[in-house]
C-alpha positions in Angstrom: 64.0 100.7 121.2 62.4 103.0 119.4 65.6 104.4 116.7 65.0 107.3 114.8 67.0 107.5 111.0 70.5 110.4 111.8 72.2 109.0 114.5 73.8 106.5 116.3 72.3 102.7 117.1 73.8 100.2 119.0 72.7 96.6 119.9 74.2 94.1 121.3 77.8 94.6 120.5 80.1 92.7 121.5 84.0 92.8 120.9 86.6 90.3 122.1 90.0 90.0 122.2 91.8 86.5 121.9 90.6 82.4 121.9 89.6 80.6 124.7 91.2 80.7 127.6 92.8 84.0 127.3 90.3 85.6 125.9 89.0 89.2 127.0 85.3 90.3 126.0 86.2 93.9 126.5 82.4 95.1 124.9 79.0 93.3 126.6 76.1 93.8 124.6 76.3 96.7 124.1 73.3 99.0 123.4 73.0 102.9 122.8 71.2 105.4 120.8 72.3 108.4 120.1 70.0 110.6 118.1 71.1 113.8 114.8 72.3 116.4 117.0 72.2 115.6 120.6 76.4 115.2 122.9 77.4 112.0 124.3 80.6 111.6 126.1 81.6 107.8 127.5 83.0 108.1 131.5 83.8 105.3 133.0 86.6 103.8 134.3 90.3 102.0 132.6 89.6 99.5 130.8 85.3 99.6 130.7 85.5 99.4 126.9 85.0 103.2 125.5 87.8 102.8 122.9 86.7 100.4 122.0 83.6 101.1 121.4 85.1 104.3 119.7 87.6 102.2 118.0 84.5 100.0 116.2 82.4 102.8 115.8 84.9 105.3 113.7 85.3 101.2 111.3 89.4 101.0 113.0 88.8 97.4 114.4 85.8 95.6 113.5 83.1 94.5 116.6 82.6 90.6 116.7 79.0 90.4 117.7 75.6 92.8 117.4 74.9 95.4 114.9 75.6 99.2 114.4 73.5 101.9 112.9 75.3 104.9 111.4 72.6 106.9 110.0 70.2 105.4 107.4 73.0 102.9 106.6 73.7 99.5 108.9 77.5 99.3 108.6 77.8 95.6 111.3 75.7 92.9 112.0 76.5 90.1 113.6 80.1 89.3 111.9 79.0 90.6 108.5 80.9 94.7 108.4 79.7 97.3 105.3 83.3 99.2 105.8 87.2 98.2 105.2 88.8 98.8 108.4 91.7 102.1 108.0 93.2 103.5 110.2 91.7 107.2 110.3 88.0 107.9 110.0 88.1 108.1 106.1 84.8 105.7 106.9 82.2 107.5 108.6 82.6 110.3 106.0 81.8 108.3 103.1 78.4 107.6 105.2 75.5 109.2 104.6 75.6 110.7 107.8 74.6 113.9 108.8 77.2 116.8 109.0 76.9 117.0 112.5 77.1 113.2 113.7 80.6 113.2 111.5 82.0 116.4 113.3 80.6 115.5 116.9 82.6 112.1 116.2 85.8 113.7 115.3 85.9 116.1 118.7 85.4 113.3 119.8 87.9 111.2 118.9 90.0 114.0 119.5 89.1 114.7 122.6 89.6 111.0 123.3 93.3 111.0 122.2 93.7 114.5 124.1 93.0 112.4 127.5 94.8 109.0 126.8 97.7 111.8 126.8 97.3 112.7 129.7 96.8 109.1 130.8 
């Protein structure tokens, strides 16, 4: 995957909730690239992992494994987070990501919250 700096790069991202027989794999080796300024929509059925992916990107939850790059900053790589988990998207504003990407992420989160109210 060729990556142009300044956007979002997700490589083999996994998120597993629970352990053993009760473990649920919410994200299974997700790969995605979003260039700076590009607009992307996440669609899929309930339980597909859309919210989990956004929560990982927003530093609200920590992935199980994989790699996430925002801008030029690797924020997570195979069990090592380069951020503190928060209840808000405060960390996003502190990363060296172009403001257009920050605005789009904030807008997507607001839209997601509105859509979740409808469900």
